[in-house]
C-alpha positions in Angstrom: -116.9 -131.7 2.5 -115.7 -134.8 0.6 -112.7 -136.3 -1.0 -112.2 -138.6 -4.0 -109.2 -140.6 -5.3 -108.1 -139.7 -8.8 -105.9 -141.6 -11.2 -102.2 -141.5 -10.6 -102.2 -141.5 -6.8 -103.9 -138.1 -6.6 -106.8 -137.0 -4.6 -109.4 -134.2 -4.8 -110.9 -132.7 -1.7 -113.8 -130.3 -1.5 -113.4 -128.6 1.8 -116.3 -126.2 1.5 -116.5 -122.4 1.2 -114.6 -120.1 3.5 -117.0 -118.1 5.7 -120.1 -120.1 4.8 -121.8 -122.9 6.6 -122.0 -126.2 4.9 -125.6 -126.0 3.7 -126.7 -128.6 6.2 -128.7 -126.6 8.7 -125.8 -126.2 11.1 -124.3 -122.7 11.7 -120.7 -123.9 12.2 -118.0 -123.5 9.6 -114.8 -125.5 9.4 -111.5 -126.4 7.9 -109.8 -129.6 6.7 -106.5 -131.0 7.6 -104.7 -133.2 5.0 -102.2 -135.7 6.5 -99.8 -136.7 3.6 -98.8 -140.3 3.8 -99.0 -143.4 1.6 -102.8 -143.2 2.0 -103.7 -139.5 2.5 -106.1 -138.8 5.4 -108.5 -136.0 5.4 -109.9 -134.7 8.7 -112.7 -132.1 8.8 -112.7 -129.9 11.9 -116.0 -128.0 12.6 -115.7 -124.6 14.3 -118.3 -123.0 16.5 -118.3 -119.2 16.4 -120.6 -116.3 17.3 -122.8 -116.5 14.2 -125.4 -114.2 15.7 -122.8 -111.5 16.2 -121.6 -112.0 12.6 -125.3 -111.6 11.4 -125.6 -108.4 13.4 -122.4 -107.0 11.8 -123.6 -108.0 8.3 -126.9 -106.2 8.9 -125.1 -103.1 10.2 -123.1 -103.2 6.9 -126.4 -103.5 5.0 -125.4 -106.7 3.3 -128.3 -108.6 1.6 -130.6 -110.3 4.0 -130.1 -113.6 2.0 -126.5 -113.7 3.1 -127.5 -113.0 6.7 -130.1 -115.8 6.6 -127.4 -118.3 5.4 -125.3 -117.4 8.5 -128.2 -117.7 10.9 -129.8 -120.9 9.5 -126.9 -122.9 8.0 -128.8 -123.2 4.8 -127.6 -121.6 1.6 -130.0 -119.1 0.1 -127.8 -117.9 -2.8 -125.4 -119.5 -5.3 -127.2 -122.8 -5.2 -126.4 -123.3 -8.9 -122.8 -123.9 -8.1 -123.5 -126.9 -5.8 -123.3 -130.4 -7.3 -126.8 -131.9 -7.7 -126.3 -134.3 -4.7 -125.5 -131.4 -2.4 -128.3 -129.2 -3.8 -130.9 -131.9 -3.2 -130.0 -132.2 0.5 -130.4 -128.5 1.1 -133.5 -126.6 2.2 -133.9 -124.4 -0.9 
């Protein structure tokens, strides 16, 4: 997750992908709160969840093992081409 100021008192925030870990080797997911004020403040909130249970459910639904591996390891195994180069470099794959 990250944020950048844009021209005209605007901001851009990349808060991640819903339902996927952050591609940092951690299994938690999260959300971001934006507090609107003269200087906007972004707070990222990590969420712990039963990722092993989710992986078991994914396997029971016969989802691709690459998706299950991402949930279990916190490293993206698919869709790496959509990541900015800086984020791709810090990943495992």
